[in-house]
C-alpha positions in Angstrom: 146.4 -79.2 9.3 149.5 -80.5 11.2 151.9 -78.2 13.1 153.5 -75.9 10.5 157.2 -75.2 10.3 158.4 -71.7 9.8 161.3 -70.7 7.5 163.1 -67.5 6.7 164.0 -67.9 3.0 164.6 -65.8 -0.1 161.6 -65.3 -2.4 161.6 -65.9 -6.2 158.7 -64.2 -8.0 157.5 -66.3 -10.9 155.8 -64.9 -14.1 153.0 -67.0 -15.7 154.0 -70.0 -13.7 152.7 -71.9 -10.6 155.0 -74.5 -9.1 153.4 -77.4 -7.2 155.0 -79.7 -4.6 157.0 -82.7 -6.1 157.2 -80.7 -9.4 160.7 -80.2 -11.0 160.9 -77.1 -13.1 163.8 -75.5 -15.1 163.8 -71.7 -14.8 165.7 -68.9 -16.6 166.3 -66.2 -14.1 167.3 -62.7 -15.4 166.0 -60.1 -13.0 168.7 -58.8 -10.7 166.6 -59.3 -7.5 165.7 -62.8 -8.6 169.4 -63.7 -9.3 170.4 -62.5 -5.8 167.6 -64.5 -4.2 168.9 -67.7 -6.0 172.5 -66.9 -4.8 171.3 -66.3 -1.2 169.5 -69.7 -1.2 172.8 -71.4 -2.1 174.5 -70.1 1.1 172.5 -72.2 3.6 170.0 -75.0 2.9 169.2 -74.1 -0.8 165.5 -73.5 0.2 163.6 -70.8 -1.7 160.0 -69.6 -1.7 158.4 -70.0 -5.2 155.3 -67.7 -5.6 153.5 -66.4 -8.7 153.1 -62.8 -9.6 149.5 -61.5 -9.9 150.5 -59.5 -13.0 153.3 -60.9 -15.2 153.9 -57.4 -16.7 155.2 -56.0 -13.4 159.0 -56.0 -13.7 159.8 -55.0 -10.1 157.1 -56.6 -7.9 156.5 -55.8 -4.3 154.7 -57.8 -1.6 151.2 -56.7 -2.8 152.0 -58.0 -6.3 152.7 -61.6 -5.2 150.2 -64.3 -4.3 150.3 -65.2 -0.6 150.4 -69.0 -1.1 153.2 -70.6 -3.0 155.6 -73.6 -2.9 158.7 -73.9 -0.7 161.2 -75.3 -3.1 164.8 -76.4 -3.3 167.4 -75.4 -5.9 168.6 -78.7 -7.4 171.0 -77.3 -10.0 172.4 -74.0 -11.0 174.1 -73.0 -14.3 175.4 -69.5 -15.1 175.0 -68.5 -18.7 177.6 -66.4 -20.6 175.2 -63.5 -21.4 174.1 -62.8 -17.8 171.0 -64.9 -16.8 171.3 -68.1 -14.9 169.5 -71.4 -15.4 168.2 -73.2 -12.3 166.4 -76.5 -11.7 164.0 -76.2 -8.8 161.9 -78.9 -7.1 158.8 -78.1 -5.1 158.8 -79.5 -1.6 155.8 -78.2 0.3 153.0 -75.7 0.2 153.7 -72.6 2.2 152.1 -69.3 3.1 154.0 -66.0 3.3 153.5 -64.4 6.7 156.0 -61.6 6.6 158.3 -59.8 4.2 161.5 -59.3 6.2 163.7 -57.7 3.4 163.0 -56.0 0.1 166.1 -54.3 -1.0 168.7 -56.3 -2.9 166.3 -59.3 -2.9 163.2 -60.3 -1.0 163.3 -62.4 2.2 160.1 -63.8 3.6 158.9 -65.7 6.6 156.8 -68.6 5.5 154.7 -71.3 7.2 154.5 -74.7 5.7 150.9 -75.9 4.9 150.8 -79.6 5.7 147.4 -81.2 5.0 145.9 -83.2 7.9 143.4 -85.8 6.7 142.3 -89.4 7.3 141.8 -91.7 4.3 138.1 -92.4 3.9 136.0 -94.4 1.6 134.7 -91.2 -0.1 138.3 -90.0 -0.6 139.3 -93.3 -2.2 136.3 -93.1 -4.5 137.2 -89.6 -5.6 140.8 -90.8 -6.2 139.6 -93.6 -8.4 137.3 -91.3 -10.3 140.1 -88.8 -10.9 142.4 -91.6 -12.1 139.8 -92.8 -14.6 139.0 -89.3 -15.8 142.7 -88.5 -16.2 143.2 -91.6 -18.4 140.3 -90.4 -20.7 141.9 -86.9 -20.8 145.3 -88.2 -21.8 143.8 -90.4 -24.6 141.7 -87.5 -26.0 144.3 -84.8 -25.7 147.3 -86.6 -26.9 149.5 -83.9 -25.4 150.4 -85.8 -22.2 152.8 -88.7 -22.3 150.7 -91.9 -21.9 153.3 -93.2 -19.4 151.9 -90.6 -17.0 148.8 -92.8 -16.6 150.8 -95.6 -15.0 152.8 -93.1 -12.8 149.6 -91.5 -11.6 147.9 -94.8 -10.9 150.8 -95.8 -8.7 150.3 -92.8 -6.4 148.4 -93.6 -3.2 148.7 -90.3 -1.4 145.7 -88.1 -2.2 147.6 -84.8 -1.9 150.5 -86.0 -4.1 148.0 -87.4 -6.7 146.2 -84.0 -6.9 149.5 -82.2 -7.4 150.8 -84.7 -10.0 147.6 -84.4 -12.1 147.1 -80.6 -12.0 150.6 -80.0 -13.5 149.4 -81.9 -16.6 146.2 -79.9 -17.1 145.9 -77.1 -19.7 144.2 -74.6 -17.4 144.6 -70.9 -16.6 147.2 -69.6 -14.1 144.4 -68.3 -11.8 142.8 -71.7 -11.7 146.1 -73.4 -10.9 146.8 -70.8 -8.1 143.3 -71.5 -6.7 144.0 -75.3 -6.6 147.4 -74.6 -5.0 145.7 -72.7 -2.2 143.3 -75.6 -1.4 144.9 -77.5 1.5 142.3 -80.3 1.9 143.2 -83.0 -0.6 139.6 -84.1 -1.0 138.4 -80.7 -2.0 141.5 -80.3 -4.2 140.7 -83.5 -6.1 137.0 -82.4 -6.6 138.2 -79.2 -8.1 140.7 -81.0 -10.4 137.9 -83.5 -11.4 135.6 -80.6 -12.4 138.4 -79.0 -14.6 139.2 -82.3 -16.2 135.6 -82.9 -17.2 135.3 -79.5 -18.7 138.5 -80.0 -20.7 137.3 -83.5 -21.9 134.0 -81.9 -23.2 136.1 -79.4 -25.2 138.4 -82.1 -26.5 135.4 -84.2 -27.6 133.9 -81.2 -29.5 137.3 -80.6 -31.2 137.5 -84.3 -32.1 134.0 -84.2 -33.7 135.0 -81.0 -35.7 138.2 -82.5 -36.9 136.3 -85.6 -38.0 133.7 -83.6 -39.8 136.2 -81.4 -41.6 138.2 -84.4 -42.7 135.1 -85.9 -44.3 134.3 -82.6 -46.1 137.7 -82.3 -47.7 137.0 -81.3 -51.3 138.7 -81.9 -54.6 140.7 -78.7 -54.4 142.3 -79.7 -51.2 143.2 -83.1 -52.6 144.8 -81.3 -55.6 146.7 -79.1 -53.2 148.3 -82.1 -51.5 149.1 -83.7 -54.8 150.7 -80.5 -56.1 152.8 -80.3 -53.0 154.0 -83.8 -53.5 154.7 -83.1 -57.1 156.7 -80.0 -56.2 158.7 -82.1 -53.7 159.5 -84.6 -56.4 160.5 -81.9 -58.8 162.8 -80.4 -56.2 164.4 -83.8 -55.6 165.0 -84.1 -59.3 166.8 -80.8 -59.4 164.1 -78.6 -61.1 164.3 -74.9 -60.7 162.3 -73.5 -57.8 160.3 -70.9 -59.7 158.4 -69.6 -56.6 161.6 -69.0 -54.7 163.1 -67.2 -57.6 160.0 -65.1 -58.0 160.2 -64.0 -54.4 163.9 -63.1 -54.9 162.9 -61.0 -57.9 160.3 -59.2 -55.7 162.9 -58.5 -53.1 165.3 -57.2 -55.7 162.6 -54.9 -57.1 161.8 -53.6 -53.6 165.5 -52.8 -53.0 165.7 -50.8 -56.2 162.3 -49.1 -55.8 162.1 -45.5 -54.4 159.2 -45.3 -52.0 158.3 -43.8 -48.6 159.1 -45.7 -45.4 155.5 -46.8 -44.5 154.7 -48.6 -47.8 158.2 -50.1 -47.9 157.8 -51.6 -44.4 154.3 -53.0 -45.4 155.7 -54.5 -48.6 158.6 -56.1 -46.8 156.2 -57.6 -44.2 154.0 -59.1 -47.0 157.0 -60.6 -48.8 158.1 -62.2 -45.5 154.6 -63.6 -45.1 154.7 -64.8 -48.8 157.9 -66.8 -48.1 156.1 -68.9 -45.4 153.1 -69.7 -47.6 152.6 -72.5 -50.2 152.5 -71.0 -53.7 149.3 -72.9 -54.4 147.3 -71.5 -51.5 144.6 -68.9 -52.2 146.1 -66.5 -49.6 149.5 -66.5 -51.4 147.8 -65.2 -54.6 146.2 -62.3 -52.6 149.5 -61.4 -51.0 151.3 -61.7 -54.3 148.8 -59.3 -56.0 149.2 -56.8 -53.2 153.0 -56.8 -53.5 152.7 -56.4 -57.2 150.5 -53.3 -56.7 152.8 -51.8 -54.2 155.9 -52.2 -56.4 154.2 -51.0 -59.6 152.9 -47.7 -58.2 154.8 -44.5 -59.0 155.6 -43.4 -55.4 158.4 -41.0 -56.2 158.5 -41.1 -60.0 157.6 -37.8 -61.6 157.4 -36.4 -65.1 159.8 -33.6 -65.9 157.5 -30.6 -66.2 158.3 -28.1 -69.1 157.7 -24.7 -67.7 157.6 -22.6 -70.9 154.6 -20.3 -70.7 154.9 -19.1 -74.3 155.1 -22.7 -75.7 152.2 -23.8 -73.5 150.1 -20.9 -74.7 150.9 -21.8 -78.4 149.9 -25.5 -77.8 146.6 -24.5 -76.1 145.8 -22.1 -78.9 146.6 -24.7 -81.6 144.4 -27.4 -80.0 141.4 -25.2 -78.9 139.7 -22.1 -80.3 138.5 -19.6 -77.7 138.2 -20.8 -74.1 140.3 -17.8 -73.1 139.6 -17.9 -69.3 140.7 -21.6 -69.0 143.9 -21.0 -71.0 144.6 -17.9 -68.9 144.2 -19.9 -65.6 146.5 -22.7 -66.8 149.2 -20.2 -67.9 148.9 -18.5 -64.5 149.5 -21.9 -62.8 152.6 -22.5 -65.0 154.0 -19.0 -64.3 153.6 -19.4 -60.5 155.2 -22.8 -60.6 158.2 -21.4 -62.6 158.7 -18.6 -60.0 158.1 -20.7 -56.8 159.7 -23.9 -58.0 157.1 -26.1 -56.3 153.4 -25.7 -55.9 150.5 -28.0 -55.0 148.5 -29.0 -58.1 145.4 -26.8 -58.5 142.0 -28.4 -58.7 140.0 -27.0 -61.6 136.4 -27.7 -62.5 135.4 -26.9 -66.0 131.6 -26.4 -66.1 129.8 -26.1 -69.4 127.4 -27.7 -71.9 128.3 -30.9 -73.8 130.7 -30.6 -76.8 132.5 -27.4 -75.8 135.9 -29.2 -75.4 136.1 -29.8 -71.7 137.6 -33.3 -71.9 139.9 -32.7 -74.8 141.2 -29.6 -73.0 142.6 -31.9 -70.3 144.8 -33.7 -72.9 146.0 -30.3 -74.2 147.0 -29.3 -70.6 149.1 -32.4 -70.3 150.8 -31.8 -73.6 151.4 -28.1 -72.7 152.9 -29.0 -69.3 154.8 -32.2 -70.2 152.7 -34.3 -67.8 151.1 -37.6 -68.4 147.3 -37.6 -68.9 144.9 -40.0 -67.3 141.1 -39.9 -67.4 138.5 -41.4 -65.1 134.8 -41.4 -66.2 132.6 -40.9 -63.1 129.3 -41.0 -64.9 127.1 -43.5 -63.2 129.6 -44.3 -60.4 127.6 -45.1 -57.2 130.0 -47.1 -55.1 132.5 -45.5 -52.7 134.9 -48.4 -53.3 135.3 -47.1 -56.9 137.2 -44.2 -55.4 138.8 -45.7 -52.3 139.2 -49.3 -53.3 138.1 -52.6 -51.6 139.6 -54.0 -48.5 141.7 -57.1 -49.1 139.3 -59.3 -47.2 137.1 -59.4 -50.3 137.6 -61.8 -53.1 138.9 -60.0 -56.2 139.7 -56.8 -54.3 141.4 -54.0 -56.2 142.5 -50.4 -55.4 140.2 -47.6 -56.4 140.2 -45.8 -59.7 142.5 -43.1 -58.4 145.3 -45.5 -57.6 144.6 -47.6 -60.7 145.0 -44.5 -62.9 148.2 -43.4 -61.2 149.7 -46.9 -62.0 148.5 -46.5 -65.6 150.1 -43.0 -65.8 153.4 -44.2 -64.3 154.1 -40.9 -62.6 152.9 -39.3 -59.4 152.3 -35.9 -61.0 150.0 -36.5 -64.0 147.1 -34.4 -65.3 144.1 -36.3 -63.7 140.8 -35.7 -65.5 137.7 -36.6 -63.4 135.1 -36.6 -66.2 131.4 -36.0 -65.6 131.8 -35.4 -61.9 128.2 -34.2 -61.8 126.9 -37.6 -62.9 127.8 -39.5 -59.8 124.9 -41.0 -57.7 124.4 -42.5 -54.3 123.0 -45.8 -53.1 123.4 -48.4 -50.3 127.0 -49.0 -51.2 128.1 -45.5 -50.2 128.5 -42.0 -51.6 131.5 -41.6 -54.0 131.2 -37.9 -53.9 132.0 -38.0 -50.2 135.1 -40.1 -50.9 136.3 -37.5 -53.4 136.3 -34.9 -50.6 139.7 -36.2 -49.5 141.0 -36.6 -53.0 140.2 -33.0 -54.0 141.2 -31.3 -50.8 144.8 -29.9 -51.0 145.1 -30.0 -47.2 144.2 -33.7 -47.0 145.2 -35.4 -50.2 148.9 -35.6 -49.1 147.8 -38.6 -47.1 145.1 -40.2 -49.2 144.4 -43.7 -47.8 143.2 -46.3 -50.3 141.4 -49.2 -48.6 143.3 -51.8 -50.6 146.8 -50.4 -50.1 146.0 -49.5 -46.4 148.8 -46.9 -46.4 149.0 -43.2 -47.3 149.6 -42.0 -50.9 150.6 -38.4 -51.7 148.2 -36.9 -54.3 149.4 -33.3 -53.8 151.6 -33.3 -56.9 148.6 -34.3 -59.1 146.9 -31.6 -61.2 143.2 -32.5 -61.0 140.9 -31.3 -63.7 137.1 -32.0 -63.3 134.4 -31.6 -65.8 130.7 -31.1 -65.4 127.6 -30.0 -67.3 125.8 -28.5 -64.4 126.7 -27.5 -60.8 123.4 -28.1 -59.0 124.0 -31.9 -58.8 127.4 -31.5 -57.2 127.4 -31.5 -53.4 128.3 -28.2 -51.8 131.3 -29.5 -49.8 132.8 -31.0 -53.0 132.2 -27.9 -55.0 133.9 -25.8 -52.3 137.2 -27.7 -52.9 137.3 -26.9 -56.6 138.0 -23.7 -58.6 135.0 -23.4 -60.9 135.7 -22.2 -64.4 132.6 -21.8 -66.6 132.7 -22.5 -70.3 129.8 -21.0 -72.1 128.7 -22.3 -75.5 130.6 -21.2 -78.6 129.3 -18.2 -80.4 128.3 -18.4 -84.0 131.5 -16.7 -85.1 133.5 -19.2 -83.0 131.7 -22.1 -84.5 132.4 -20.8 -88.0 136.1 -20.4 -87.1 136.2 -23.9 -85.6 134.5 -25.4 -88.6 136.9 -23.7 -91.0 140.2 -24.3 -89.0 139.6 -27.7 -87.4 136.5 -29.7 -88.4 136.7 -29.4 -92.2 140.4 -30.3 -92.4 139.9 -33.2 -90.0 136.9 -34.7 -91.9 138.7 -34.2 -95.3 141.5 -36.3 -94.0 139.3 -39.0 -92.4 137.3 -39.3 -95.6 140.3 -39.5 -98.0 139.6 -36.1 -99.6 142.1 -33.4 -100.6 141.6 -29.7 -100.1 141.1 -29.3 -103.8 138.1 -31.7 -103.8 135.9 -29.6 -101.4 135.0 -26.0 -101.0 132.6 -24.7 -98.4 131.3 -21.2 -99.1 130.9 -18.9 -96.1 127.2 -18.6 -96.7 126.9 -22.4 -96.6 128.9 -22.5 -93.4 126.6 -20.0 -91.8 123.6 -21.9 -93.0 125.0 -25.1 -91.5 125.6 -23.5 -88.1 122.3 -21.7 -88.0 119.8 -24.1 -89.7 121.3 -27.6 -89.3 122.6 -27.6 -85.8 121.5 -26.3 -82.5 123.9 -26.9 -79.7 126.4 -25.1 -77.4 129.3 -27.3 -78.5 130.4 -28.5 -81.9 129.7 -32.3 -81.9 126.6 -32.1 -84.1 128.4 -29.6 -86.3 131.2 -32.1 -86.8 128.7 -34.8 -87.7 127.1 -32.5 -90.3 130.5 -31.7 -91.8 131.3 -35.4 -91.9 128.0 -35.9 -93.8 129.0 -33.2 -96.3 132.4 -34.9 -96.8 130.9 -38.3 -97.4 128.5 -36.8 -100.0 131.5 -35.2 -101.7 133.4 -38.4 -101.6 130.7 -40.2 -103.5 130.9 -37.5 -106.3 134.7 -37.6 -106.4 134.7 -41.4 -106.8 132.0 -41.2 -109.5 133.5 -38.3 -111.4 137.2 -38.6 -110.8 139.8 -37.4 -108.3 140.0 -34.0 -110.0 136.3 -33.2 -109.3 135.5 -30.4 -106.9 132.4 -30.1 -104.8 131.4 -26.5 -103.9 128.8 -26.2 -101.0 126.8 -23.0 -101.2 123.7 -21.8 -99.4 121.6 -22.6 -102.5 122.7 -26.3 -102.9 123.1 -27.2 -99.3 119.6 -28.8 -99.1 120.5 -31.2 -101.9 123.2 -32.7 -99.7 121.9 -32.3 -96.2 118.1 -32.2 -96.8 115.8 -29.5 -95.6 117.0 -27.4 -92.6 116.1 -28.9 -89.2 116.0 -25.8 -87.1 114.8 -22.2 -87.4 116.4 -19.4 -85.5 114.8 -16.3 -84.1 114.7 -13.1 -86.1 113.6 -9.6 -85.1 110.0 -8.6 -85.9 109.5 -7.1 -89.4 107.5 -4.1 -88.0 106.6 -2.4 -84.7 103.7 -4.3 -83.1 101.3 -3.7 -80.2 101.5 -6.3 -77.4 104.5 -8.1 -78.9 107.9 -7.7 -77.1 111.2 -9.4 -77.8 112.9 -11.0 -74.8 116.2 -12.9 -74.5 116.6 -16.5 -73.1 119.5 -18.6 -72.1 119.7 -22.3 -72.9 122.5 -24.9 -72.6 122.7 -24.7 -76.4 123.2 -20.9 -76.4 120.9 -17.9 -76.4 117.5 -17.6 -78.1 115.1 -14.7 -78.9 111.9 -15.1 -76.9 108.8 -13.4 -78.2 106.1 -12.4 -75.6 102.6 -11.9 -76.9 99.8 -10.3 -75.0 96.1 -9.9 -76.0 93.2 -8.2 -74.2 89.7 -9.8 -74.2 86.4 -8.9 -72.6 86.1 -10.8 -69.4 86.2 -10.7 -65.6 89.9 -10.0 -64.7 91.4 -13.4 -65.4 95.1 -13.7 -66.3 95.8 -16.6 -68.6 99.4 -17.7 -69.2 100.3 -20.2 -71.9 103.4 -21.5 -73.6 104.6 -24.3 -71.3 106.0 -21.9 -68.7 107.6 -23.0 -65.4 106.5 -21.8 -62.0 109.1 -19.0 -61.9 108.1 -17.6 -65.3 104.4 -17.6 -64.4 105.2 -15.8 -61.2 107.1 -13.2 -63.3 104.0 -12.6 -65.4 101.9 -12.1 -62.2 104.5 -9.7 -60.8 104.5 -7.8 -64.1 100.7 -7.4 -64.0 100.7 -6.3 -60.4 103.2 -3.6 -61.3 101.1 -2.4 -64.3 98.0 -2.3 -62.0 100.0 -0.2 -59.4 100.9 2.2 -62.2 97.4 2.3 -63.9 96.8 6.0 -63.2 100.2 7.0 -64.5 99.7 5.0 -67.6 96.2 6.5 -68.2 94.3 3.3 -67.4 91.1 3.2 -65.4 91.7 2.4 -61.8 89.8 -0.9 -62.0 90.5 -1.7 -65.7 91.3 -5.3 -65.0 87.8 -6.1 -63.7 86.2 -6.1 -67.1 88.9 -7.7 -69.2 90.8 -10.9 -69.5 94.5 -10.8 -70.2 96.2 -13.6 -72.1 100.0 -13.8 -72.1 101.5 -16.3 -74.5 105.1 -17.4 -75.3 105.3 -19.1 -78.8 106.9 -22.5 -79.4 104.6 -23.9 -76.8 106.1 -27.5 -76.9 109.4 -26.2 -75.5 109.5 -25.8 -71.7 110.6 -22.4 -70.5 111.3 -21.0 -67.1 113.3 -18.4 -65.2 112.7 -14.8 -64.0 114.6 -12.9 -66.7 111.5 -12.3 -68.9 109.9 -10.1 -66.2 110.5 -6.7 -67.9 109.6 -8.2 -71.3 106.2 -9.3 -70.0 105.6 -6.0 -68.3 106.4 -4.1 -71.6 104.1 -6.4 -73.5 101.3 -5.9 -71.0 101.6 -2.1 -71.1 101.7 -2.1 -74.9 98.6 -4.2 -75.2 96.7 -2.1 -72.6 97.7 1.3 -74.0 97.8 0.3 -77.7 101.3 1.7 -78.1 103.6 -0.4 -80.3 107.0 -1.7 -79.2 110.2 -1.1 -81.0 111.0 -4.1 -83.3 114.7 -3.5 -83.0 114.8 -3.7 -79.2 115.3 -6.8 -77.1 115.3 -6.9 -73.3 116.1 -9.1 -70.4 115.8 -8.5 -66.6 113.9 -9.7 -63.6 111.1 -7.4 -62.3 110.0 -6.7 -58.8 106.5 -5.4 -57.6 108.1 -1.9 -57.2 109.3 -2.0 -60.8 113.0 -2.5 -60.0 115.1 -4.4 -62.6 117.3 -7.1 -61.0 120.4 -8.7 -62.6 120.3 -11.9 -64.7 122.8 -14.4 -66.1 123.9 -15.6 -69.5 124.2 -12.1 -71.0 126.9 -13.2 -73.5 124.7 -15.9 -75.0 121.7 -13.6 -75.1 123.6 -10.8 -76.8 124.8 -13.3 -79.4 121.2 -14.5 -80.1 120.1 -10.8 -80.4 122.9 -10.1 -82.9 122.1 -13.2 -84.9 118.4 -12.3 -85.1 119.0 -8.7 -86.3 118.4 -6.9 -83.1 120.3 -3.6 -82.7 119.4 -2.5 -79.1 119.3 -4.4 -75.8 117.9 -3.3 -72.5 119.7 -5.0 -69.7 119.9 -4.6 -65.9 122.3 -1.9 -64.8 124.0 -4.4 -62.4 124.9 -6.5 -65.5 126.8 -3.6 -67.2 130.1 -5.1 -66.2 129.3 -8.3 -68.1 129.3 -6.5 -71.4 133.0 -6.9 -71.5 132.6 -10.7 -71.9 130.8 -10.3 -75.2 133.0 -10.6 -78.3 134.0 -7.2 -79.6 132.7 -8.0 -83.1 129.2 -8.4 -81.6 129.6 -5.7 -79.0 130.4 -3.0 -81.5 127.2 -3.7 -83.5 124.8 -3.5 -80.6 123.6 -0.7 -78.4 123.4 -1.7 -74.7 120.9 0.3 -72.6 121.4 -0.3 -68.8 118.2 0.2 -66.8 117.3 0.0 -63.2 113.6 0.5 -63.4 110.8 -0.6 -65.7 109.9 3.0 -66.4 113.2 3.3 -68.2 112.4 0.2 -70.2 109.1 1.6 -71.3 110.8 4.9 -72.2 113.0 3.0 -74.6 110.5 0.4 -75.9 107.3 2.2 -76.7 107.1 3.9 -80.1 105.0 7.1 -80.4 104.6 9.8 -82.9 106.5 13.0 -82.2 108.6 13.3 -79.0 109.6 10.0 -77.4 109.7 11.0 -73.7 107.8 8.6 -71.5 105.7 11.5 -70.1 104.5 12.2 -73.7 103.6 8.6 -74.1 101.4 8.8 -71.0 99.8 12.0 -72.3 99.1 10.3 -75.6 97.6 7.3 -73.8 95.3 9.6 -71.8 93.6 11.0 -74.9 93.4 7.8 -77.0 90.0 6.6 -78.1 88.0 5.1 -75.2 85.3 3.4 -77.3 86.5 -0.2 -77.0 87.0 -0.1 -73.3 83.7 1.7 -72.8 82.0 -1.2 -74.7 83.5 -3.6 -72.3 82.0 -1.7 -69.4 78.6 -1.2 -71.0 78.3 -5.0 -71.5 78.1 -5.4 -67.7 75.6 -2.5 -67.5 77.9 -0.1 -65.6 78.0 3.6 -66.1 81.1 4.5 -68.0 81.2 7.9 -66.4 80.4 7.0 -62.8 82.3 8.8 -60.2 85.3 7.2 -58.5 86.0 4.8 -61.4 88.1 6.0 -64.4 86.6 4.9 -67.7 89.1 6.4 -70.1 91.0 3.5 -71.7 93.3 3.6 -74.8 92.3 1.6 -77.9 93.3 -2.1 -77.3 94.9 -3.9 -80.3 95.0 -7.6 -79.8 97.8 -9.7 -81.2 
């Protein structure tokens, strides 16, 4: 390198730019220090040091933020602009290295040493120059971004250093690579580096050219149609036809101006409309954007129904539409009363749980009518995709919002009654868990910012009154159940079904079948027969179908015999119209029987009488349980037997009575599966009766779980069980003492005709159940059992050759009557 000159000049820090010697560059200078540095250069020789910043984001660079090697340049032209910045034209003169920063206050002054290359032209250097010229020519022809005249200008340069600097300016390479080349002083090494970069760029350009050629060949019919349509549109525009697309965008903008919506969705919609303006109306992306804008503008962001808060009127509407369901009606009226007092309340999330046909879904419509809200329903049965709730992202073809947003658009208000029907029927697969997506929808603390994947912005669901329906709770995930207020709807009682049939079903079916009130009369005995013998359900769907059948039969007679004909349905002629009864219902036993006790069972279709039969047979201590019983019910039978064995001495039974007999416990109607622990005390009573030969009160039914110590634990479904007992002619019910508070839920007409006996121990049950002559105290029953005939049990013992009077084993056993 030749002797370097030293200069003390101002420094101009450059962002994203490297200036090379002999390069003329226009610059806009706005930073205060940079403007002062330009002004300082004008005072003397117009020289200025041009060096690049290491990080373009640094607004006030210091010495450590600037590359050491730059270009010593000259300010050729300076123009002051009206708004403050200045425009300068600088020309690079020579490479230079910063050796010292002499000032860094108003502007930066630096000492720089020129970097003058010292080299001898050699054959190898000439070869490299020729190779660089040839490669640059290929680069220009492939890239088509460099003026072809540059090839002639570059070929005319004989100086190796100038050649390298002239070519590097035209290359599309990174700032760091340009700075690296600037710092190479030796022209030969510099040319080698430039040659390497050019070859890399040529390879990329060749690949791009092949891709362009392949894509051009693969252009399909749809793309050709696009170009033809564009030409057609241009021709129509020239002819003066109306620009429908532009008018459509103007309509969207007008709708957005008039639409009341929060700031976030408004900004998103404005952004999409701006994007739509720049697209061709025939492009696929334009259709996606257009659909999105339509959804955003059609949603009820701030539109709300005017809610009528008249508690009395709401109660009348609910009573007119539905019979019974007092708890649900009471909860709805509570909500309305609180809303009237507070003025604003977040919508409650109710979950109506009950068997099919009790009016859960139709109740949602009545709530909407009672409150003045719109009503929307979403059926969740079989839904197994999370996107059904949250929507699909717009990257998918045919994407749509989820069912929640779709239903709100359908409702047209942001505060409807939203019925999520059959929420217990959702399932899960590889597409996600919809019940997890509902956690956000049904959480009052989160649903103010519900985010649908399609909309990609928050929607406030807090004003919506959600009502869910389900048949059972065990299939609903615990976190989801925790977010809802559970209201249980038990099956209708027989009295309620009769009232519904008289007030709602018969008038409705008369109208649907074109009959007048004078054409049909349903006798009360016939109505009871229909409810008891032709339907068996918790709701009234089957009952309505039977009533419809009766009306159709009547319609045939009216058509045949004239419009004045009247059909009277009675219990005697019902079979002529409906055929033989399809069901039987449990009745109390006709007489007191040994080993036969009456229990109470709960089903989804209501309560049932459950008869437990026990018989004692010679054997070896085996307990046989039949009747298609579940595991829990079989365990109850074993627990009952263990209790009886533990009380054998008190009951007057031999200590090892079970060694020589087999016990068979049977529950009739063996084709019907049965399970649950509530038959525990019924089985225990049946066992004691069979073993002691003491009959059981035919008018008494019982329900309760038994423990090994004889304690009676609480059960569920007392209302339905009591209704079944009343229907079957039972007059007394033994129930767990802890269920005593549930008696209030039983209709007064039934409650007043039954005697409820709360018990806490099996001994109390036996005291009430076993029938003896004379005094009925349980102690007398035991005494009677002790002196009963022992012949039958002694026969059992003698068959095994054992001494009936042997010491240590009690042989006294009451007469056993099998059933």
